[in-house]
OpenMM code with the backbone's topology and positions (N, CA, C; nanometers):
from openmm import Vec3, app, unit

residues = "UNK UNK UNK UNK UNK UNK UNK UNK UNK UNK UNK UNK UNK UNK UNK UNK UNK UNK UNK UNK UNK UNK UNK UNK UNK UNK UNK UNK UNK UNK UNK UNK UNK UNK UNK UNK UNK UNK UNK UNK UNK UNK UNK UNK UNK UNK UNK UNK UNK UNK UNK UNK UNK UNK UNK UNK UNK UNK UNK UNK UNK UNK UNK UNK UNK UNK UNK UNK UNK UNK UNK UNK UNK UNK UNK UNK UNK UNK UNK UNK UNK UNK UNK UNK UNK UNK UNK UNK UNK UNK UNK UNK UNK UNK UNK UNK UNK UNK UNK UNK UNK UNK UNK UNK UNK UNK UNK UNK UNK UNK UNK UNK UNK UNK UNK UNK UNK UNK UNK UNK UNK UNK UNK UNK UNK UNK UNK UNK UNK UNK UNK UNK UNK UNK UNK UNK UNK UNK UNK UNK UNK UNK UNK UNK UNK UNK UNK UNK UNK UNK UNK UNK UNK UNK UNK UNK UNK UNK UNK UNK UNK UNK UNK UNK UNK UNK UNK".split()
positions = [
    Vec3(0.0838, -0.1171, 0.0000),
    Vec3(0.0000, 0.0000, 0.0000),
    Vec3(0.0887, 0.1240, 0.0000),
    Vec3(0.0543, 0.2204, -0.0845),
    Vec3(0.1338, 0.3431, -0.0924),
    Vec3(0.1108, 0.4271, 0.0329),
    Vec3(0.2015, 0.5213, 0.0560),
    Vec3(0.1899, 0.6065, 0.1744),
    Vec3(0.0625, 0.6908, 0.1677),
    Vec3(0.0276, 0.7371, 0.0483),
    Vec3(-0.0934, 0.8172, 0.0337),
    Vec3(-0.2175, 0.7334, 0.0663),
    Vec3(-0.2214, 0.6117, 0.0153),
    Vec3(-0.3355, 0.5235, 0.0426),
    Vec3(-0.3428, 0.4879, 0.1907),
    Vec3(-0.2278, 0.4716, 0.2551),
    Vec3(-0.2258, 0.4396, 0.3982),
    Vec3(-0.2841, 0.5540, 0.4805),
    Vec3(-0.2493, 0.6765, 0.4458),
    Vec3(-0.3032, 0.7926, 0.5177),
    Vec3(-0.4532, 0.8044, 0.4931),
    Vec3(-0.4953, 0.7901, 0.3688),
    Vec3(-0.6377, 0.7995, 0.3356),
    Vec3(-0.7180, 0.6941, 0.4110),
    Vec3(-0.6614, 0.5759, 0.4281),
    Vec3(-0.7312, 0.4687, 0.4993),
    Vec3(-0.7540, 0.5029, 0.6471),
    Vec3(-0.6734, 0.5907, 0.7029),
    Vec3(-0.6862, 0.6277, 0.8447),
    Vec3(-0.7814, 0.7453, 0.8682),
    Vec3(-0.8280, 0.8114, 0.7628),
    Vec3(-0.9122, 0.9304, 0.7792),
    Vec3(-1.0396, 0.9016, 0.8592),
    Vec3(-1.1126, 0.7929, 0.8344),
    Vec3(-1.2332, 0.7699, 0.9162),
    Vec3(-1.2041, 0.7599, 1.0660),
    Vec3(-1.0955, 0.6924, 1.1018),
    Vec3(-1.0606, 0.6816, 1.2443),
    Vec3(-1.0164, 0.8173, 1.2997),
    Vec3(-0.9423, 0.8933, 1.2203),
    Vec3(-0.9027, 1.0273, 1.2638),
    Vec3(-1.0264, 1.1142, 1.2875),
    Vec3(-1.1223, 1.1076, 1.1960),
    Vec3(-1.2449, 1.1864, 1.2113),
    Vec3(-1.3210, 1.1458, 1.3369),
    Vec3(-1.3321, 1.0163, 1.3589),
    Vec3(-1.4069, 0.9675, 1.4742),
    Vec3(-1.3406, 1.0148, 1.6039),
    Vec3(-1.2097, 1.0014, 1.6111),
    Vec3(-1.1400, 1.0425, 1.7327),
    Vec3(-1.1484, 1.1941, 1.7508),
    Vec3(-1.1308, 1.2689, 1.6437),
    Vec3(-1.1377, 1.4143, 1.6530),
    Vec3(-1.2765, 1.4594, 1.6972),
    Vec3(-1.3790, 1.3952, 1.6464),
    Vec3(-1.5175, 1.4290, 1.6824),
    Vec3(-1.5414, 1.3997, 1.8306),
    Vec3(-1.4933, 1.2870, 1.8767),
    Vec3(-1.5102, 1.2524, 2.0176),
    Vec3(-1.4272, 1.3444, 2.1071),
    Vec3(-1.3115, 1.3846, 2.0595),
    Vec3(-1.2215, 1.4689, 2.1377),
    Vec3(-1.2737, 1.6116, 2.1495),
    Vec3(-1.3238, 1.6673, 2.0394),
    Vec3(-1.3660, 1.8071, 2.0386),
    Vec3(-1.5135, 1.8259, 2.0682),
    Vec3(-1.5962, 1.7260, 2.0320),
    Vec3(-1.7393, 1.7381, 2.0541),
    Vec3(-1.8118, 1.8191, 1.9491),
    Vec3(-1.7404, 1.8673, 1.8487),
    Vec3(-1.8032, 1.9478, 1.7427),
    Vec3(-1.7519, 1.9013, 1.6077),
    Vec3(-1.8422, 1.8838, 1.5143),
    Vec3(-1.8017, 1.8307, 1.3838),
    Vec3(-1.7168, 1.9303, 1.3053),
    Vec3(-1.7479, 2.0602, 1.3138),
    Vec3(-1.6688, 2.1580, 1.2378),
    Vec3(-1.5265, 2.1687, 1.2933),
    Vec3(-1.5144, 2.1702, 1.4244),
    Vec3(-1.3820, 2.1750, 1.4875),
    Vec3(-1.3057, 2.0452, 1.4602),
    Vec3(-1.3769, 1.9335, 1.4619),
    Vec3(-1.3138, 1.8039, 1.4351),
    Vec3(-1.2600, 1.7984, 1.2926),
    Vec3(-1.3377, 1.8468, 1.1963),
    Vec3(-1.2913, 1.8469, 1.0575),
    Vec3(-1.1664, 1.9331, 1.0409),
    Vec3(-1.1642, 2.0480, 1.1083),
    Vec3(-1.0454, 2.1333, 1.1037),
    Vec3(-0.9247, 2.0620, 1.1641),
    Vec3(-0.9473, 1.9923, 1.2748),
    Vec3(-0.8385, 1.9198, 1.3409),
    Vec3(-0.7854, 1.8082, 1.2519),
    Vec3(-0.8737, 1.7362, 1.1846),
    Vec3(-0.8308, 1.6297, 1.0931),
    Vec3(-0.7502, 1.6895, 0.9779),
    Vec3(-0.7992, 1.7983, 0.9220),
    Vec3(-0.7279, 1.8616, 0.8113),
    Vec3(-0.5896, 1.9088, 0.8542),
    Vec3(-0.5822, 1.9714, 0.9715),
    Vec3(-0.4521, 2.0158, 1.0223),
    Vec3(-0.3591, 1.8973, 1.0470),
    Vec3(-0.4154, 1.7874, 1.0969),
    Vec3(-0.3365, 1.6668, 1.1224),
    Vec3(-0.2799, 1.6108, 0.9926),
    Vec3(-0.3639, 1.6010, 0.8913),
    Vec3(-0.3180, 1.5475, 0.7623),
    Vec3(-0.2139, 1.6378, 0.6987),
    Vec3(-0.2362, 1.7674, 0.7100),
    Vec3(-0.1387, 1.8622, 0.6549),
    Vec3(-0.0037, 1.8477, 0.7256),
    Vec3(-0.0063, 1.8403, 0.8581),
    Vec3(0.1178, 1.8264, 0.9345),
    Vec3(0.1865, 1.6937, 0.9021),
    Vec3(0.1076, 1.5874, 0.8865),
    Vec3(0.1640, 1.4556, 0.8550),
    Vec3(0.2344, 1.4582, 0.7200),
    Vec3(0.1747, 1.5235, 0.6225),
    Vec3(0.2371, 1.5294, 0.4899),
    Vec3(0.3652, 1.6133, 0.4917),
    Vec3(0.3623, 1.7226, 0.5680),
    Vec3(0.4813, 1.8071, 0.5787),
    Vec3(0.5946, 1.7337, 0.6507),
    Vec3(0.5587, 1.6556, 0.7536),
    Vec3(0.6576, 1.5855, 0.8359),
    Vec3(0.6755, 1.4395, 0.7953),
    Vec3(0.6303, 1.4012, 0.6787),
    Vec3(0.6300, 1.2614, 0.6357),
    Vec3(0.7676, 1.1959, 0.6505),
    Vec3(0.8727, 1.2696, 0.6270),
    Vec3(1.0083, 1.2130, 0.6348),
    Vec3(1.0436, 1.1677, 0.7770),
    Vec3(0.9704, 1.2171, 0.8769),
    Vec3(0.9981, 1.1804, 1.0156),
    Vec3(0.9317, 1.0493, 1.0569),
    Vec3(0.8334, 1.0053, 0.9794),
    Vec3(0.7669, 0.8792, 1.0123),
    Vec3(0.8615, 0.7652, 0.9817),
    Vec3(0.8732, 0.6731, 1.0751),
    Vec3(0.9651, 0.5611, 1.0602),
    Vec3(0.8942, 0.4463, 0.9904),
    Vec3(0.9436, 0.4110, 0.8722),
    Vec3(0.8856, 0.2991, 0.7986),
    Vec3(0.8873, 0.1747, 0.8870),
    Vec3(0.7847, 0.0952, 0.8782),
    Vec3(0.7765, -0.0258, 0.9587),
    Vec3(0.7018, -0.0065, 1.0890),
    Vec3(0.6823, 0.1174, 1.1302),
    Vec3(0.6030, 0.1459, 1.2502),
    Vec3(0.4591, 0.1715, 1.2092),
    Vec3(0.3696, 0.1486, 1.3001),
    Vec3(0.2274, 0.1697, 1.2714),
    Vec3(0.2002, 0.3179, 1.2440),
    Vec3(0.1238, 0.3422, 1.1399),
    Vec3(0.0939, 0.4798, 1.0989),
    Vec3(-0.0091, 0.5451, 1.1914),
    Vec3(-0.1094, 0.4700, 1.2344),
    Vec3(-0.2188, 0.5265, 1.3132),
    Vec3(-0.1706, 0.5946, 1.4410),
    Vec3(-0.0875, 0.5306, 1.5232),
    Vec3(-0.0419, 0.6004, 1.6448),
    Vec3(0.0341, 0.7292, 1.6139),
    Vec3(0.1096, 0.7292, 1.5047),
    Vec3(0.1834, 0.8500, 1.4668),
    Vec3(0.0850, 0.9613, 1.4310),
    Vec3(-0.0188, 0.9297, 1.3554),
    Vec3(-0.1188, 1.0297, 1.3182),
    Vec3(-0.1964, 1.0785, 1.4405),
    Vec3(-0.2319, 0.9865, 1.5304),
    Vec3(-0.3016, 1.0259, 1.6521),
    Vec3(-0.2125, 1.1136, 1.7399),
    Vec3(-0.0843, 1.0866, 1.7398),
    Vec3(0.0092, 1.1685, 1.8159),
    Vec3(0.0113, 1.3113, 1.7616),
    Vec3(0.0149, 1.3238, 1.6308),
    Vec3(0.0103, 1.4567, 1.5685),
    Vec3(-0.1197, 1.5263, 1.6062),
    Vec3(-0.2318, 1.4532, 1.5971),
    Vec3(-0.3622, 1.5122, 1.6290),
    Vec3(-0.3677, 1.5559, 1.7753),
    Vec3(-0.3189, 1.4704, 1.8634),
    Vec3(-0.3177, 1.5041, 2.0059),
    Vec3(-0.2391, 1.6333, 2.0296),
    Vec3(-0.1200, 1.6425, 1.9727),
    Vec3(-0.0367, 1.7607, 1.9930),
    Vec3(-0.1039, 1.8862, 1.9380),
    Vec3(-0.1665, 1.8752, 1.8211),
    Vec3(-0.2373, 1.9902, 1.7643),
    Vec3(-0.3541, 2.0314, 1.8536),
    Vec3(-0.4253, 1.9331, 1.9059),
    Vec3(-0.5392, 1.9639, 1.9931),
    Vec3(-0.4928, 2.0318, 2.1221),
    Vec3(-0.3890, 1.9798, 2.1830),
    Vec3(-0.3371, 2.0394, 2.3063),
    Vec3(-0.2863, 2.1807, 2.2791),
    Vec3(-0.2161, 2.1989, 2.1688),
    Vec3(-0.1674, 2.3330, 2.1327),
    Vec3(-0.2840, 2.4300, 2.1159),
    Vec3(-0.3917, 2.3827, 2.0517),
    Vec3(-0.5094, 2.4672, 2.0338),
    Vec3(-0.5746, 2.5027, 2.1661),
    Vec3(-0.5815, 2.4064, 2.2568),
    Vec3(-0.6385, 2.4312, 2.3891),
    Vec3(-0.5552, 2.5349, 2.4647),
    Vec3(-0.4246, 2.5215, 2.4566),
    Vec3(-0.3362, 2.6173, 2.5245),
    Vec3(-0.3500, 2.7565, 2.4637),
    Vec3(-0.3551, 2.7599, 2.3315),
    Vec3(-0.3642, 2.8873, 2.2608),
    Vec3(-0.4937, 2.9606, 2.2979),
    Vec3(-0.6028, 2.8865, 2.3069),
    Vec3(-0.7312, 2.9462, 2.3413),
    Vec3(-0.7429, 2.9733, 2.4900),
    Vec3(-0.6601, 2.9037, 2.5704),
    Vec3(-0.6602, 2.9238, 2.7144),
    Vec3(-0.7951, 2.8924, 2.7775),
    Vec3(-0.8573, 2.7868, 2.7305),
    Vec3(-0.9896, 2.7540, 2.7835),
    Vec3(-0.9895, 2.6146, 2.8430),
    Vec3(-1.0828, 2.5951, 2.9352),
    Vec3(-1.1037, 2.4627, 2.9915),
    Vec3(-1.1906, 2.3841, 2.8958),
    Vec3(-1.1723, 2.2556, 2.8935),
    Vec3(-1.2484, 2.1703, 2.8040),
    Vec3(-1.3712, 2.1192, 2.8788),
    Vec3(-1.4799, 2.1992, 2.8769),
    Vec3(-1.6029, 2.1610, 2.9450),
    Vec3(-1.7194, 2.2014, 2.8568),
    Vec3(-1.8168, 2.1130, 2.8483),
    Vec3(-1.9363, 2.1417, 2.7678),
    Vec3(-2.0590, 2.1275, 2.8567),
    Vec3(-2.1524, 2.2184, 2.8414),
    Vec3(-2.2822, 2.2038, 2.9063),
    Vec3(-2.3656, 2.1059, 2.8266),
    Vec3(-2.4690, 2.0525, 2.8884),
    Vec3(-2.5588, 1.9615, 2.8180),
    Vec3(-2.6213, 2.0274, 2.6967),
    Vec3(-2.6433, 2.1594, 2.7037),
    Vec3(-2.7057, 2.2300, 2.5920),
    Vec3(-2.6156, 2.2328, 2.4686),
    Vec3(-2.4858, 2.2175, 2.4860),
    Vec3(-2.3920, 2.2234, 2.3748),
    Vec3(-2.3725, 2.0896, 2.3062),
    Vec3(-2.4328, 1.9829, 2.3584),
    Vec3(-2.4138, 1.8518, 2.2984),
    Vec3(-2.4824, 1.8467, 2.1632),
    Vec3(-2.4188, 1.7828, 2.0660),
    Vec3(-2.4785, 1.7767, 1.9329),
    Vec3(-2.6058, 1.6923, 1.9326),
    Vec3(-2.6946, 1.7260, 1.8431),
    Vec3(-2.8203, 1.6540, 1.8293),
    Vec3(-2.8061, 1.5544, 1.7158),
    Vec3(-2.8523, 1.4326, 1.7365),
    Vec3(-2.8490, 1.3310, 1.6321),
    Vec3(-2.9485, 1.3678, 1.5227),
    Vec3(-2.9091, 1.3525, 1.3978),
    Vec3(-2.9970, 1.3819, 1.2869),
    Vec3(-3.1050, 1.2751, 1.2752),
    Vec3(-3.0675, 1.1508, 1.2946),
    Vec3(-3.1613, 1.0409, 1.2803),
    Vec3(-3.1474, 0.9487, 1.4014),
    Vec3(-3.2540, 0.9312, 1.4740),
    Vec3(-3.2502, 0.8481, 1.5933),
    Vec3(-3.3207, 0.7161, 1.5669),
    Vec3(-3.2586, 0.6090, 1.6113),
    Vec3(-3.3193, 0.4770, 1.5945),
    Vec3(-3.4375, 0.4597, 1.6888),
    Vec3(-3.4211, 0.5011, 1.8123),
    Vec3(-3.5284, 0.4906, 1.9108),
    Vec3(-3.5010, 0.5913, 2.0209),
    Vec3(-3.6045, 0.6230, 2.0966),
    Vec3(-3.5895, 0.7232, 2.2011),
    Vec3(-3.4884, 0.6806, 2.3066),
    Vec3(-3.4901, 0.5555, 2.3449),
    Vec3(-3.3950, 0.5085, 2.4454),
    Vec3(-3.2521, 0.5150, 2.3949),
    Vec3(-3.2318, 0.4788, 2.2688),
    Vec3(-3.0976, 0.4847, 2.2115),
    Vec3(-3.0451, 0.6277, 2.2117),
    Vec3(-3.1290, 0.7217, 2.1746),
    Vec3(-3.0878, 0.8622, 2.1715),
    Vec3(-3.0527, 0.9112, 2.3119),
    Vec3(-3.1302, 0.8713, 2.4104),
    Vec3(-3.1039, 0.9126, 2.5477),
    Vec3(-2.9720, 0.8538, 2.5970),
    Vec3(-2.9482, 0.7263, 2.5661),
    Vec3(-2.8226, 0.6631, 2.6072),
    Vec3(-2.7034, 0.7292, 2.5398),
    Vec3(-2.7163, 0.7605, 2.4131),
    Vec3(-2.6080, 0.8270, 2.3412),
    Vec3(-2.5801, 0.9643, 2.4012),
    Vec3(-2.6855, 1.0387, 2.4328),
    Vec3(-2.6693, 1.1699, 2.4941),
    Vec3(-2.5987, 1.1573, 2.6286),
    Vec3(-2.6381, 1.0549, 2.7070),
    Vec3(-2.5748, 1.0338, 2.8373),
    Vec3(-2.4270, 0.9989, 2.8229),
    Vec3(-2.3941, 0.9181, 2.7221),
    Vec3(-2.2543, 0.8808, 2.6977),
    Vec3(-2.1742, 1.0039, 2.6575),
    Vec3(-2.2271, 1.0844, 2.5657),
    Vec3(-2.1564, 1.2058, 2.5229),
    Vec3(-2.1396, 1.3032, 2.6388),
    Vec3(-2.2431, 1.3163, 2.7208),
    Vec3(-2.2353, 1.4048, 2.8370),
    Vec3(-2.1276, 1.3568, 2.9335),
    Vec3(-2.1277, 1.2259, 2.9607),
    Vec3(-2.0285, 1.1705, 3.0533),
    Vec3(-1.8875, 1.1873, 2.9976),
    Vec3(-1.8694, 1.1639, 2.8685),
    Vec3(-1.7374, 1.1843, 2.8076),
    Vec3(-1.6940, 1.3297, 2.8199),
    Vec3(-1.7885, 1.4212, 2.7986),
    Vec3(-1.7570, 1.5634, 2.8082),
    Vec3(-1.7197, 1.6082, 2.9476),
    Vec3(-1.7669, 1.5356, 3.0485),
    Vec3(-1.7368, 1.5721, 3.1865),
    Vec3(-1.6060, 1.5124, 3.2376),
    Vec3(-1.5512, 1.4177, 3.1617),
    Vec3(-1.4220, 1.3596, 3.2019),
    Vec3(-1.3104, 1.4609, 3.1796),
    Vec3(-1.2102, 1.4615, 3.2656),
    Vec3(-1.0934, 1.5449, 3.2388),
    Vec3(-1.0292, 1.5023, 3.1062),
    Vec3(-0.9734, 1.5972, 3.0347),
    Vec3(-0.9175, 1.5721, 2.9022),
    Vec3(-0.8169, 1.4579, 2.9028),
    Vec3(-0.7292, 1.4522, 3.0032),
    Vec3(-0.6256, 1.3477, 3.0041),
    Vec3(-0.6863, 1.2090, 3.0195),
    Vec3(-0.7995, 1.1969, 3.0876),
    Vec3(-0.8662, 1.0673, 3.0994),
    Vec3(-0.9480, 1.0366, 2.9739),
    Vec3(-1.0143, 1.1385, 2.9191),
    Vec3(-1.0972, 1.1180, 2.8001),
    Vec3(-1.0125, 1.0744, 2.6812),
    Vec3(-0.8980, 1.1377, 2.6607),
    Vec3(-0.8103, 1.1009, 2.5490),
    Vec3(-0.7722, 0.9536, 2.5560),
    Vec3(-0.7291, 0.9105, 2.6726),
    Vec3(-0.6841, 0.7719, 2.6885),
    Vec3(-0.8012, 0.6757, 2.6734),
    Vec3(-0.9147, 0.7085, 2.7314),
    Vec3(-1.0329, 0.6234, 2.7193),
    Vec3(-1.0745, 0.6076, 2.5733),
    Vec3(-1.0682, 0.7156, 2.4970),
    Vec3(-1.1056, 0.7098, 2.3550),
    Vec3(-1.0030, 0.6322, 2.2728),
    Vec3(-0.8755, 0.6547, 2.2995),
    Vec3(-0.7729, 0.5855, 2.2216),
    Vec3(-0.7728, 0.4353, 2.2477),
    Vec3(-0.7956, 0.3953, 2.3720),
    Vec3(-0.7967, 0.2528, 2.4049),
    Vec3(-0.9307, 0.1896, 2.3704),
    Vec3(-1.0388, 0.2531, 2.4140),
    Vec3(-1.1710, 0.1932, 2.3970),
    Vec3(-1.2292, 0.2068, 2.2580),
    Vec3(-1.2162, 0.3230, 2.1985),
    Vec3(-1.2769, 0.3479, 2.0684),
    Vec3(-1.1832, 0.3122, 1.9540),
    Vec3(-1.0596, 0.3553, 1.9652),
    Vec3(-0.9640, 0.3343, 1.8556),
    Vec3(-0.8843, 0.2052, 1.8699),
    Vec3(-0.9002, 0.1363, 1.9820),
    Vec3(-0.8389, 0.0061, 2.0058),
    Vec3(-0.6860, 0.0070, 1.9944),
    Vec3(-0.6241, 0.1147, 2.0414),
    Vec3(-0.4784, 0.1193, 2.0452),
    Vec3(-0.4294, 0.0463, 2.1696),
    Vec3(-0.3118, -0.0097, 2.1604),
    Vec3(-0.2527, -0.0761, 2.2765),
    Vec3(-0.2045, 0.0293, 2.3763),
    Vec3(-0.1806, -0.0129, 2.4997),
    Vec3(-0.1292, 0.0797, 2.6005),
    Vec3(0.0034, 0.1401, 2.5546),
    Vec3(0.0873, 0.0584, 2.4937),
    Vec3(0.2178, 0.1071, 2.4472),
    Vec3(0.2002, 0.2125, 2.3389),
    Vec3(0.1068, 0.1902, 2.2455),
    Vec3(0.0830, 0.2893, 2.1400),
    Vec3(0.0271, 0.4188, 2.1977),
    Vec3(-0.0648, 0.4075, 2.2927),
    Vec3(-0.1210, 0.5267, 2.3565),
    Vec3(-0.0112, 0.6027, 2.4296),
    Vec3(0.0760, 0.5305, 2.4969),
    Vec3(0.1876, 0.5952, 2.5668),
    Vec3(0.2756, 0.6727, 2.4692),
    Vec3(0.3004, 0.6133, 2.3520),
    Vec3(0.3804, 0.6833, 2.2503),
    Vec3(0.3064, 0.8045, 2.1957),
    Vec3(0.1774, 0.7897, 2.1693),
    Vec3(0.0983, 0.9000, 2.1141),
    Vec3(0.0974, 1.0192, 2.2090),
    Vec3(0.0745, 0.9928, 2.3358),
    Vec3(0.0606, 1.1002, 2.4339),
    Vec3(0.1915, 1.1360, 2.5037),
    Vec3(0.2979, 1.0630, 2.4709),
    Vec3(0.4301, 1.0862, 2.5312),
    Vec3(0.4229, 1.0759, 2.6841),
    Vec3(0.3654, 0.9636, 2.7284),
    Vec3(0.3518, 0.9342, 2.8713),
    Vec3(0.4090, 0.7968, 2.8995),
    Vec3(0.4488, 0.7708, 3.0232),
    Vec3(0.4871, 0.6344, 3.0594),
    Vec3(0.3645, 0.5426, 3.0515),
    Vec3(0.3874, 0.4174, 3.0180),
    Vec3(0.2782, 0.3221, 3.0032),
    Vec3(0.2000, 0.3058, 3.1330),
    Vec3(0.2663, 0.3115, 3.2453),
    Vec3(0.1986, 0.3017, 3.3746),
    Vec3(0.1019, 0.4167, 3.3978),
    Vec3(0.1403, 0.5356, 3.3527),
    Vec3(0.0520, 0.6517, 3.3642),
    Vec3(-0.0721, 0.6325, 3.2787),
    Vec3(-0.0534, 0.5767, 3.1588),
    Vec3(-0.1669, 0.5483, 3.0707),
    Vec3(-0.2627, 0.4526, 3.1400),
    Vec3(-0.2096, 0.3463, 3.1965),
    Vec3(-0.2936, 0.2459, 3.2620),
    Vec3(-0.3659, 0.3060, 3.3830),
    Vec3(-0.2977, 0.3892, 3.4593),
    Vec3(-0.3572, 0.4513, 3.5765),
    Vec3(-0.4690, 0.5475, 3.5368),
    Vec3(-0.4424, 0.6340, 3.4371),
    Vec3(-0.5448, 0.7286, 3.3922),
    Vec3(-0.6629, 0.6565, 3.3296),
    Vec3(-0.6357, 0.5465, 3.2586),
    Vec3(-0.7438, 0.4692, 3.1992),
    Vec3(-0.8322, 0.4102, 3.3092),
    Vec3(-0.7701, 0.3574, 3.4132),
    Vec3(-0.8461, 0.2994, 3.5233),
    Vec3(-0.9316, 0.4050, 3.5916),
    Vec3(-0.8723, 0.5199, 3.6223),
    Vec3(-0.9481, 0.6275, 3.6866),
    Vec3(-1.0570, 0.6804, 3.5929),
    Vec3(-1.0245, 0.6904, 3.4634),
    Vec3(-1.1218, 0.7386, 3.3661),
    Vec3(-1.2407, 0.6449, 3.3528),
    Vec3(-1.2141, 0.5146, 3.3477),
    Vec3(-1.3237, 0.4175, 3.3389),
    Vec3(-1.4121, 0.4242, 3.4631),
    Vec3(-1.3498, 0.4340, 3.5793),
    Vec3(-1.4254, 0.4404, 3.7052),
    Vec3(-1.5124, 0.5658, 3.7082),
    Vec3(-1.4550, 0.6773, 3.6707),
    Vec3(-1.5290, 0.8038, 3.6704),
    Vec3(-1.6399, 0.8006, 3.5653),
    Vec3(-1.6109, 0.7437, 3.4485),
    Vec3(-1.7083, 0.7340, 3.3393),
    Vec3(-1.8292, 0.6512, 3.3832),
    Vec3(-1.8025, 0.5367, 3.4473),
    Vec3(-1.9114, 0.4520, 3.4975),
    Vec3(-1.9960, 0.5282, 3.6000),
    Vec3(-1.9287, 0.5988, 3.6895),
    Vec3(-2.0017, 0.6744, 3.7913),
    Vec3(-2.0892, 0.7821, 3.7277),
    Vec3(-2.0367, 0.8501, 3.6273),
    Vec3(-2.1142, 0.9535, 3.5584),
    Vec3(-2.2345, 0.8929, 3.4869),
    Vec3(-2.2156, 0.7772, 3.4254),
    Vec3(-2.3267, 0.7115, 3.3560),
    Vec3(-2.4353, 0.6662, 3.4536),
    Vec3(-2.3943, 0.6356, 3.5760),
    Vec3(-2.4910, 0.5941, 3.6775),
    Vec3(-2.5564, 0.7127, 3.7479),
    Vec3(-2.5167, 0.8338, 3.7090),
    Vec3(-2.5798, 0.9539, 3.7630),
    Vec3(-2.5129, 1.0137, 3.8835),
    Vec3(-2.3966, 0.9651, 3.9182),
    Vec3(-2.3261, 1.0210, 4.0340),
    Vec3(-2.2773, 1.1618, 4.0001),
    Vec3(-2.2842, 1.2488, 4.0969),
    Vec3(-2.2300, 1.3831, 4.0771),
    Vec3(-2.0874, 1.3837, 4.1299),
    Vec3(-1.9973, 1.4152, 4.0422),
    Vec3(-1.8558, 1.4163, 4.0762),
    Vec3(-1.8082, 1.5607, 4.0682),
    Vec3(-1.7506, 1.6123, 4.1749),
    Vec3(-1.7070, 1.7514, 4.1714),
    Vec3(-1.6001, 1.7735, 4.0659),
    Vec3(-1.6123, 1.8834, 3.9954),
    Vec3(-1.5137, 1.9177, 3.8942),
    Vec3(-1.4012, 1.9963, 3.9618),
    Vec3(-1.2822, 1.9406, 3.9580),
    Vec3(-1.1663, 2.0085, 4.0157),
    Vec3(-1.1034, 2.0971, 3.9095),
    Vec3(-1.0597, 2.2106, 3.9511),
    Vec3(-0.9958, 2.3025, 3.8567),
    Vec3(-0.8521, 2.3244, 3.8981),
    Vec3(-0.7659, 2.3369, 3.8003),
    Vec3(-0.6254, 2.3641, 3.8271),
    Vec3(-0.6105, 2.5124, 3.8528),
    Vec3(-0.5526, 2.5451, 3.9647),
    Vec3(-0.5306, 2.6842, 4.0007),
    Vec3(-0.3837, 2.7140, 3.9840),
    Vec3(-0.3538, 2.8098, 3.8997),
    Vec3(-0.2138, 2.8482, 3.8772),
    Vec3(-0.1796, 2.9645, 3.9682),
    Vec3(-0.0609, 2.9571, 4.0231),
    Vec3(-0.0159, 3.0647, 4.1132),
    Vec3(0.0552, 3.1709, 4.0359),
] * unit.nanometer
topology = app.Topology()
chain = topology.addChain("A")
for resn in residues:
    res = topology.addResidue(resn, chain)
    for name in ("N", "CA", "C"):
        topology.addAtom(name, app.Element.getBySymbol(name[0]), res)
């Protein structure tokens, strides 16, 4: 498979992860486009023989974090900001999907990223560690805390939102 075909094959997964990460389709599309542009510019840095997907997710993660820093905003969404499904299979399905999106939005970014990369994108702990530039133990710890918090949110528990206070 050519390098161009390999990148094109990863676009659906990039879109899915970007959509889950940002919560907005327009922002997600911009993030995917920026990721693909950066990947093509930096193509010589990709090591042949290594998996392409973790490298692309790493680029996307870095672009997303840079954007968050640049905007200087916390990553929090109110229920009113959640996207509406265009076509719903059933009322219960729509409610469950809304609850899942709400719970994901309430997770801290560092837990949500890992939960999405492992659970949705099916990356290994080692690949996630490389993507996020973290030790594998940190990935496993954040994943465990993220899963626990996610389950609690889905069950309706109110979990206080802690904020980082800079001195």
